[in-house]
N, C-alpha and C positions, 0 to 999 in steps of 0.2 A: 499675259506676259509675252512680250516679243522674244523670239529666240535669238540668242547671241551666238554667233559662230565666228571663231577666230581661226583663220587659215594660215598655215606656215609652210614654207618651202625649205627643204633640206638639200644642201649641196654637199655631195660626198667627195672628199679629197683622196679617197683610197677605198680599198675593199672594206666591207662590213660583215660581221658575223654575229648573229644572236642565235646561239645554239639552243636546241631543244633538250639536250642531254640524252639523246637517243642515237644509238649506232644503227648503221645500215650496211649492207654488203659493200666492203671496200672503204668505209669511212667510220671513224670513231664518234663523230658528232654530226648531226644533220641540222639543217635550218628548215623552218616552216616554208613549204612551197608557195604559200600565198601571202605571207606577211614578212616584210623586211625587219620591221621593229614593232613589237606590240605596243599598244597605247599605254599599258601599265608600266612598261619600261621607260617610255617618254615622260610619264608623270613622275616616276621616281627620280629620273635625271633632273627634271626641272625643279622638283622639290629640293633636291640636294643643292642645286645652284642657288635657289632662293635663300636657303639657309647659309650657304657660303657667302652670299652677298651681305650677310649681316642683318637681314630683315627680322623684325620682332617675331618670336615663335608663335605668338597668338595670330599674327597676320598670316604667316605661312600655314598654320593649321586651318584658318578660315578659308583659304584658297584651295589647299590640297586635301583637307580632311585629316582626321586623326581619330583612331579608335572607332567608336560607334558614330561619331559625327562625320558623316560622309561629305565629300567635296560637292559643291553645286555644279561642278564641271565634269564632262566626260571626254577622255582623250581617245581619239580614233587611232586605229593602227596605220602604220605606213605600209601600204600594200605593194606587192612585188612588181606589178606591171610587167615590163619586158626584161627586167634584170635577170639574166640567166644564172642558174646555180652552177658554181665551179667548185673544184676540190683543190685544197692546198695542204701541204704537209709541213710538219715541224719535226726536227730530229734533235734529241738530246744526246750530246757527245761526252765521252769521258775526257776530262781535262788532261790526264796524264798521257793516254795513248792516242787521243785524237780520233778515236773510233766511236761508232754509235753504241750507246748503252743498250743492253738487252731490254727489249720492250720500250725503247725510247722514241719510237716513231709515232706521231699523232697525225692522222689525216682528218680534215674537217671541211665541211661545205662552207661556202661564203658567196657573197654577191658583190658586184661593183657597179651599182647604178650611178648615173650622173646626178640626177635630181629626183626628188619625190615630194609629195605633199601630205600633210595630215591636218586634221581639224580638231579643235577643242570646242565642244558645244556646252552651253549652259543649259541645265535642265531644272534648275530650282530658282525661285524668286530671290532677287537681291535688290536692295535700295539703290537708287542712282549713285549715291556716294560709294557704297560697297562695290557696285559693278565697276565703277571707274578705278577704284583701288585694286580690285582683282585683275582687271585687264592690264593695269600697269605692272603688277607682279608677274603675270603670265608672260607678258612681252619681254620684260627685263630678264626673267629667268630663262626664257627660250634663247635670247641673244647670248647668254652666258654658256650655253651648252656647246661644247666643241669636240666631244667624243661620245660614241655610243657603242654598245655591244662588247664583245669579248676581244681580247688581245690588243687593247687600246695602247699599251706600252710597246707593242711590236708593229706599229704602223697601220693597224686596222681601225676603222670606225671614226676617222677624223672628219668632222662635219662643220658646217655653218648653218644656222637657222635664221630665217628672216620672215617677217610677216608678209603675206601675199597681198592682203588688202591694205592700202595705205592707212595709217592711223590718223585720227583727227589731230589737229594741232595741239589741242589740250592734252591728249594722251601722249603725244611725242614730248611735250614739255614736262609731263609727269615723269616719264621714263628718264629724261635728261636730269631732272631734279633728283630723282632717286640715285642715278649714277653719280651725280655730284656729291651727294650726301655720303657715298661710300668711300670717297677719297680720303 
């Protein structure tokens, strides 16, 4: 079985924060020092987008897995590289007085990288037809992701994903056909 590796580039249009749910001195939530976005989060986002695209649930399940039926694909993490960790704060204020609410300050770490890459690797055998179908779903769902991480409604995590390796003409046609079927 030849290994299939799909490479994607993420362009960040703002800061991004995928918190660990752990406090540290001076902050209420920290980020992983080595990982910007875990592969499991990318997989979940792409699955949600594949579902939102209206794809058949059986197709979505065959690509992303479900229950005990695992996905034939593995999502790699988006690693931190040189994106430094920064700290930002949010303050909840009282609407009447305009002052900060007791305990209403939240400090959290975040990053603001320009770009990063990640890979999706196939580790299980697929027929040629299923491989083409899976690649089409993975590419289309990646193109549909436009936000990642926490505070997406507050200007964080706005992104674009694109495939690094140019797709074959057949694959590009399949994605365009899929997009046309969604209208």
